[in-house]
C-alpha positions in Angstrom: 140.9 95.1 -137.9 141.8 97.0 -141.8 139.8 99.0 -143.4 139.2 96.4 -145.6 137.4 93.8 -143.3 135.7 96.8 -141.7 133.9 98.0 -145.0 133.1 94.6 -145.8 131.4 94.3 -142.1 129.6 97.9 -142.6 127.9 96.6 -146.2 126.8 92.8 -144.4 125.3 94.9 -141.5 123.1 96.7 -143.9 122.3 93.8 -145.7 121.3 91.9 -142.7 118.7 94.7 -142.5 116.8 93.6 -145.1 115.9 90.0 -143.8 113.1 89.2 -142.0 113.4 89.4 -138.3 112.9 85.4 -137.5 115.6 85.0 -140.6 118.2 87.9 -138.9 117.7 86.2 -135.9 119.1 82.6 -137.2 121.8 84.3 -139.0 123.1 86.2 -135.9 123.8 82.7 -134.5 125.5 81.5 -137.0 127.6 84.6 -137.4 128.6 84.6 -133.8 129.9 80.5 -134.3 131.5 81.5 -137.5 133.3 84.4 -135.3 135.1 81.1 -133.0 136.5 79.7 -136.2 139.8 80.1 -137.0 139.6 82.0 -140.0 140.5 85.6 -140.7 138.0 88.4 -140.0 137.9 89.0 -143.8 137.0 85.3 -144.5 134.8 85.6 -141.8 132.6 88.6 -143.3 132.9 87.1 -147.2 130.7 83.9 -145.3 128.7 85.9 -143.7 128.2 88.0 -146.4 127.4 84.9 -149.3 124.8 83.1 -146.6 123.0 86.9 -146.1 122.7 86.9 -150.1 121.2 83.2 -149.9 119.1 83.9 -147.1 117.8 87.1 -149.3 117.8 85.0 -152.2 115.7 82.4 -150.7 113.2 84.7 -148.7 112.2 86.4 -152.3 111.5 82.7 -153.9 109.3 82.4 -150.7 111.3 79.9 -149.3 112.1 79.3 -145.4 115.1 79.1 -143.7 114.9 75.4 -143.6 114.1 75.3 -147.3 117.6 77.9 -147.8 120.0 76.0 -145.6 118.7 72.6 -143.8 117.0 72.6 -140.2 120.8 72.1 -138.7 122.2 75.5 -138.7 125.1 74.4 -137.5 126.5 71.4 -139.9 125.8 74.0 -142.6 128.3 76.1 -141.1 130.7 73.3 -140.7 130.2 72.5 -144.5 130.9 76.2 -145.7 133.7 76.9 -143.3 135.6 73.4 -144.7 135.6 75.4 -148.2 137.3 78.4 -146.6 141.3 78.7 -146.1 142.1 78.2 -142.4 144.8 79.8 -140.0 148.0 78.3 -140.1 149.9 77.7 -136.7 151.7 81.4 -137.1 148.6 83.1 -138.0 146.6 81.4 -135.2 149.1 83.0 -132.5 149.2 86.4 -134.2 145.6 86.3 -133.9 145.6 85.1 -130.1 148.4 87.6 -129.5 146.2 90.5 -130.8 142.9 89.4 -128.6 145.4 89.1 -125.4 146.8 92.6 -126.2 142.9 94.1 -126.2 142.1 92.3 -122.8 145.3 93.1 -121.5 145.0 96.9 -122.1 141.3 97.1 -121.0 143.0 95.1 -117.1 145.5 97.6 -117.4 143.4 100.7 -117.8 141.5 99.8 -114.9 144.0 99.2 -112.6 145.2 102.7 -113.6 141.4 104.0 -113.0 142.1 102.2 -109.4 145.5 104.1 -109.3 144.4 107.2 -109.4 141.4 106.7 -107.0 144.1 105.7 -104.8 145.5 109.3 -104.6 142.4 110.2 -102.1 143.0 107.4 -99.7 144.8 108.0 -96.4 148.2 106.2 -97.7 148.4 107.4 -101.2 151.1 105.9 -102.9 150.7 108.2 -106.0 152.9 108.1 -108.7 153.6 104.4 -108.0 150.7 101.8 -107.9 151.1 98.9 -105.8 150.4 95.6 -107.2 149.4 93.5 -105.1 148.7 89.6 -104.4 144.9 89.9 -105.2 145.2 92.2 -107.9 147.4 89.8 -110.1 144.8 87.1 -109.3 142.0 88.8 -110.2 143.5 89.7 -113.4 144.5 86.3 -114.1 140.5 84.7 -113.0 139.0 88.2 -115.2 141.4 87.5 -118.2 140.7 83.6 -118.4 137.1 83.9 -118.0 136.3 86.2 -119.9 138.6 84.3 -123.2 136.6 81.0 -122.1 133.1 82.6 -121.9 134.2 84.1 -125.5 135.2 80.2 -127.1 131.6 78.8 -125.0 129.8 81.4 -126.4 131.0 81.1 -130.2 131.0 77.2 -130.1 127.5 76.5 -128.9 125.4 79.8 -130.2 122.9 77.1 -131.8 122.8 75.3 -128.2 122.7 78.3 -125.7 118.9 77.8 -124.2 117.2 80.8 -122.9 117.9 79.0 -119.1 121.4 79.1 -119.9 121.8 82.9 -121.4 120.2 83.6 -118.2 123.1 81.8 -116.4 126.1 83.5 -118.4 124.9 87.1 -116.4 124.9 85.3 -113.1 128.2 83.7 -114.1 130.0 86.8 -114.8 128.7 88.2 -111.7 130.2 85.5 -109.7 133.7 86.0 -111.8 133.5 89.9 -111.1 132.6 88.9 -107.1 135.5 86.6 -106.7 138.3 89.6 -108.3 136.6 91.5 -105.9 137.3 89.2 -103.1 140.7 88.7 -104.0 141.7 92.4 -104.5 140.1 93.2 -100.8 141.5 90.2 -99.2 144.7 89.7 -100.9 146.2 92.8 -100.0 150.5 92.0 -99.7 152.1 94.1 -102.4 154.5 92.4 -104.5 156.0 95.6 -106.2 155.2 99.2 -106.8 155.0 100.5 -110.6 155.5 103.9 -112.1 152.6 105.2 -113.5 154.5 105.9 -116.3 155.3 102.6 -116.6 152.0 101.0 -116.9 151.3 103.9 -119.8 154.4 102.7 -121.5 153.1 98.7 -121.5 149.8 100.3 -122.5 151.0 102.1 -125.2 153.4 98.9 -126.1 150.0 96.4 -125.9 148.1 98.8 -128.6 151.0 99.0 -130.8 151.4 95.1 -131.0 147.9 94.8 -131.3 147.6 97.3 -134.4 150.6 95.2 -135.6 148.7 91.8 -135.5 145.2 93.6 -136.5 147.4 94.5 -139.8 148.7 90.8 -140.3 145.5 89.3 -140.1 
């Protein structure tokens, strides 16, 4: 996230504190929905600022949220987003690449920590980290699940009931359990990677992310 976007996000966070609690909750749902739109992070913050200011102005007039933006918040957001420049295919690819790099960095960092713990095992392999079939499968499951879960939440921020909200932690727990089972039962070693290779991979992923973040 570039400095301009970070500054605007900070200003928007400060501005939202002036809203009524109920209106701020609705705004949060709208922002979550906007996060899933194929527009740049800076454009998302511009839209957020305009909507927040619109709600503040309405509150000062004594209007309700329905008076200000109507009863269907999703339609309102869709109408606003139609007027915003959308990302091109190339920009979407760059944005997805940045998201993928962050996710892979976290997963590799976790694997590195597991590799460190291997130093205290009965058959330590340090400084090599064994890559098992279970490790690969669990990483793929977790990566796909996180991306799918993020996409689902942003697209359905207005439709997620309290019951569904309770299901999300259960679903995530089931995903973690599936990853643990894959790691535990599928222990066939495909290859062993030196720790320096893992560190270089993490560094490269962070560099790529920084580049994609600057572009967007």
